C-alpha positions in Angstrom: 11.9 35.9 -30.1 9.4 33.6 -31.6 11.9 30.4 -31.1 11.8 31.7 -27.3 8.0 31.9 -27.0 7.4 28.6 -28.6 10.1 26.9 -26.2 8.4 28.5 -23.3 4.9 27.5 -24.3 6.1 23.7 -24.9 7.6 23.9 -21.5 4.4 25.1 -20.0 2.4 22.5 -21.6 4.9 19.6 -20.7 4.9 21.0 -17.1 0.9 20.9 -17.1 0.9 17.5 -18.6 2.9 16.0 -16.0 1.3 17.8 -13.4 -2.3 16.6 -14.6 -0.9 13.2 -14.9 -0.3 13.1 -11.3 -3.4 11.1 -10.4 -4.6 10.6 -7.0 -1.1 11.0 -5.6 -0.5 7.1 -5.1 2.4 6.7 -7.6 5.5 5.9 -5.8 8.6 8.0 -5.3 12.1 6.9 -4.3 12.9 8.5 -0.9 16.1 8.4 1.0 14.9 5.3 3.1 12.9 3.6 0.4 9.9 3.8 -1.9 7.2 6.6 -0.7 3.5 6.2 -1.3 1.3 9.0 -0.3 -2.4 7.8 -0.3 -4.2 11.3 -0.1 -7.8 9.4 -0.6 -7.1 7.1 2.3 -5.1 9.8 4.7 -2.0 8.1 4.8 1.6 7.6 3.5 4.0 4.7 4.0 7.3 3.7 2.6 8.5 0.2 1.3 11.8 -1.2 1.4 14.3 -0.4 -1.6 14.6 -4.0 -2.2 10.5 -4.3 -3.0 10.9 -2.3 -5.9 9.2 -4.0 -8.9 8.3 -6.9 -6.6 5.0 -5.7 -5.2 1.4 -4.5 -6.5 -1.2 -2.6 -4.7 -5.3 -3.1 -4.9 -7.4 -0.7 -3.2 -11.0 -1.4 -2.3 -13.9 -0.2 0.1 -17.4 -1.0 1.1 -20.2 0.5 3.1 -20.8 -1.1 6.5 -23.1 -0.1 9.2 -20.6 2.2 10.9 -19.3 3.7 7.5 -17.1 3.4 4.8 -14.2 0.9 5.4 -11.2 1.1 3.2 -8.5 -1.2 2.5 -5.1 -1.4 0.6 -4.0 -4.6 -0.3 0.0 -5.1 -0.7 0.7 -8.5 -2.5 4.0 -10.1 -3.8 3.8 -10.0 -7.9 5.8 -13.1 -8.3 3.5 -15.3 -6.1 0.7 -14.3 -8.0 2.1 -15.0 -11.2 3.7 -18.5 -10.1 0.3 -19.6 -8.7 -2.0 -18.2 -11.4 -4.4 -16.7 -9.2 -5.3 -13.3 -8.1 -6.3 -14.4 -4.6 -2.9 -15.6 -3.6 0.2 -13.7 -2.8 -1.2 -10.7 -0.2 1.5 -9.8 2.1 -1.0 -7.7 4.3 -3.8 -5.1 4.0 -3.6 -1.7 5.4 -7.1 -0.5 6.3 -9.1 2.7 7.7 -12.3 2.4 9.3 -14.7 4.5 11.2 -14.2 4.7 15.0 -11.6 4.9 17.6 -12.9 2.3 19.9 -10.7 -0.5 18.5 -8.0 -2.3 20.6 -5.2 -5.1 19.8 -7.8 -7.4 21.7 -10.7 -6.2 19.7 -9.4 -5.3 16.0 -11.2 -3.9 13.2 -10.8 -7.2 11.2 -11.2 -10.6 13.2 -9.6 -12.6 10.8 -5.5 -13.0 10.9 -3.3 -10.6 13.2 -3.8 -7.0 13.4 -1.7 -4.1 14.3 -3.2 -0.9 15.2 -1.1 2.0 13.3 -3.2 4.9 14.6 -6.4 6.1 15.8 -7.2 10.0 14.9 -9.9 12.0 13.4 -12.4 9.5 14.3 -10.9 6.6 12.2 -8.6 3.5 13.2 -5.7 3.0 10.8 -4.4 -0.6 11.1 -2.5 -3.4 9.3 -3.8 -6.8 9.1 -2.2 -10.0 8.3 -3.7 -12.7 6.0 -5.3 -15.8 8.1 -4.5 -18.3 5.3 -1.6 -19.6 3.4 -0.7 -17.1 0.8 2.6 -18.4 -0.5 3.8 -21.2 -2.7 4.4 -23.6 0.4 4.3 -26.5 -1.7 7.7 -25.0 -3.3 9.1 -23.4 -0.5 12.6 -23.3 -2.1 11.5 -21.6 -5.1 12.7 -18.0 -5.7 9.0 -16.7 -5.3 8.5 -18.4 -2.1 11.6 -16.9 -0.7 10.8 -13.6 -1.7 7.5 -13.5 -0.5 8.5 -14.8 3.0 11.2 -12.3 3.0 9.0 -9.4 2.5 6.5 -10.7 4.5 8.9 -10.3 7.3 9.5 -6.9 6.6 6.3 -5.8 8.0 8.0 -3.6 10.9 9.6 -1.4 8.3 6.4 -0.3 6.9 4.7 0.1 10.6 7.5 2.2 11.3 7.1 4.5 8.3 3.4 4.6 8.2 2.4 8.5 8.6 -1.0 10.1 8.8 -1.6 12.7 6.0 -3.0 16.0 7.4 
């Protein structure tokens, strides 16, 4: 009986530890159609293609503007950042959440780069924004990193199609 109780306590402790380590829900989960990320703090989830496994990184940032808190998630290509040796390159695109539902494709929330409005609900606009400058290794266009970056950046429609608001 003592052995059973000890195993039960150990199992319960492990479950508690795994649950407590879950963080803010931003850890990826393998889904049937790709790699699912749920960003409860940003209010949305999205899926990346399976082929992106281990090739991308995420960086969240926010700032206060006149109209309220603006939150962004940078999705970047790891190999490009490593190849060029800078944390300021390799950005595939940004996902953003800004206050207000008055934005349009002609007047987007971010003026630099191209923007796709993903949703407008709950007093917020959710969008995908592309860099306005060169982010890949164009001086070595045949390199593995450059080829992979261009392939991944071309798959933005997959991310757009799998974007979901978390209620």
